[in-house]
N, C-alpha and C positions, 0 to 999 in steps of 0.2 A: 826881516824874519831872523830869528836865532837858529842856529845850527841843530840844536838839540830839541828844537820844538816840533812836535808832530801835528801834521794837518789830519783832516778828516780821511783823506785819501791814504795816508800812510797808515792809519790806524785801521781802515778797511782791509788794506794789504796785509798787515801784521796778523789781524784776525783770521784770515783765510791762509795764514803761513805762506804767503808769496814772497819769493826771493826777489829783492829790488835794491837798488841803491839810490839814495837822495843826493840832490844836488842844490846848493843854494847860491843865490847871485844878489846883486844889487846893481843899480844903475843900467839896467837895459828894458828898451822900451819894445822893440820889435823882436819876433822870433829869430832873426838873424843875428841881432845883437846879442840875444841870450845864448845862442851857439857860439859866438865869439868869445863872450866873457867866460863861458864854461870849457872853452877849448875844444868844443866838439864839432864834428862834421855836420853842417847844416843839413845833410841828408839822413842824419840820425835822431835830429831833433824835430818833433812833430807838433802841430797845433791843432786844437780841437775846434771845430766849426759846427754850429747848430743851424739847421735849416728848416723850412716849413715847405710842404708839397702842396700843390693845388688842391688836393684831398683833405688838407688840414692836418695831416700827419707830419710830427717832427722826426727829423733824422739827424744823427751825428756822423760827421766825416772827419776823420784824423789824417791829414796831409803834411808833408814835411814843410818846414817854415820856409824853405827857399821855394815852394812852388804855390800855386793858387789852386783852389778847388774849380774844376771845369763843371759848372752847374748842368750843362748838358749831359755830360757823361754820368754825373751823379744822379740826375733825374732818371736816366735809363735804367741804371743799376738797381735802383729802388722801386722802378715801376711806376714812376710818376710822369705825367706829361710836362710838368715844369716844377722846378723847386727854386726858392730864392732864400737868402740868408735872413735869419730873424733880425729884428731891430735890437740894437745894444740894450735898450731899457728893458726888454722882454727877457733878457739872458738871466738875470738874478732871479726872478720870480719863477722862471720856468725850470732852471737847472740847479740854482743854489750857488752859482759861481758868478764872479764878476769878469768882465772882459779882461782878458791877460792872465787869467788865473784859471781859466775853464779846464776841466779834465774829464776824459770819457768815463772815468772811474767815480763812482759816489754821486751822480746826478739823483736829484729828487725823485725821478721817474726813470725807468730804463727805456730808452729810445733805440730804435733799430740803428746799429752802428756800422760804418764802412771804414775801413783803414786802407790807405792807398796801397796798392800792390808792391810798391818799390820798398815797402816795409820788410817783405820777405827776404830782401837781399842783405838785410842788417842783422848783425849778431843780436844786438839790442837796440831799443828805440827808446826816447825820451818824450814823456808827456808831462803836462802840467801835474804839480802835486797838489793842486786845488787852491793854491793861493799865489800871488805875484811874487816872484823871489824863490820859487821852490819848483823842481822839476823831479820826477822820479823816472829812473832807468830800469828797464825789464825787458825780458824776452816776449815776443809774441805768445809763446806756449803758457807764460806765467799770467799775462794779461788775459788770455782766454779762459782762466780759471775763475776770473773775477766778473768779466763782462762777456756776453756772446757778441760777435762780430763776424763779418765777412771782409774779405780783402778784394779789392777790385781797382782797376785803373780809373781813378776819379781826379788826378791832378792835371793841371795845365801847365804851360810854359814855366820855366824857372824864373823866379823874380831876379835873381841875380843876373840872368841873361839879358832881361828887360833893362835894368839898371845900368849895365854895361853899354848896351846899345844907346842908352840915353847919355852916356858919358858920365854917370854919377860914380862915386867912390864907394867902396864898401871894404869891410873888414874881414879877411879871411881868418879863421881861428888860429893859424899858425903864423900869421903875420902880425907885426906890430905897427904897421903904417898901411895907409889905404891904398887899396889896387883900383887904379883908374883904368878907363879905356884909352888913355891918351898916351 
């Protein structure tokens, strides 16, 4: 993706006069890799997850890339007995976004959205710019001008902690070599 190319997310933010900064990257697959490539703290880079409740209602959850969505906590927050992740093939027709480029901004339909409460500890957060290879950075206050959301504790164990316990290597944004648990 070219640095001067605008995504629909950026056009929407521009239209609403939202203050944001765009970031572009290549050669990153996971959210942790995106954070590393952009030189950002993984606690500041968020992923957008779409779920469906037992009632059939869809929900959007935005959690740090270093964490996982706790489905039990998430269901409780939205008043469902149970929620589950939607299938990847359902994502594009439902939201207009592909896996890896899903943004809470500009979905085909506005779904109830919950952003993990740890976001409140960050000056800004980064979410997908609507395409793989693009992130937008903005404050929660600016994001609130575009989409209604609530904040709640919906995340589970840190992925980095799990990988370290398993002995896997990972790259910290400020390190040029893998950090291992050995």
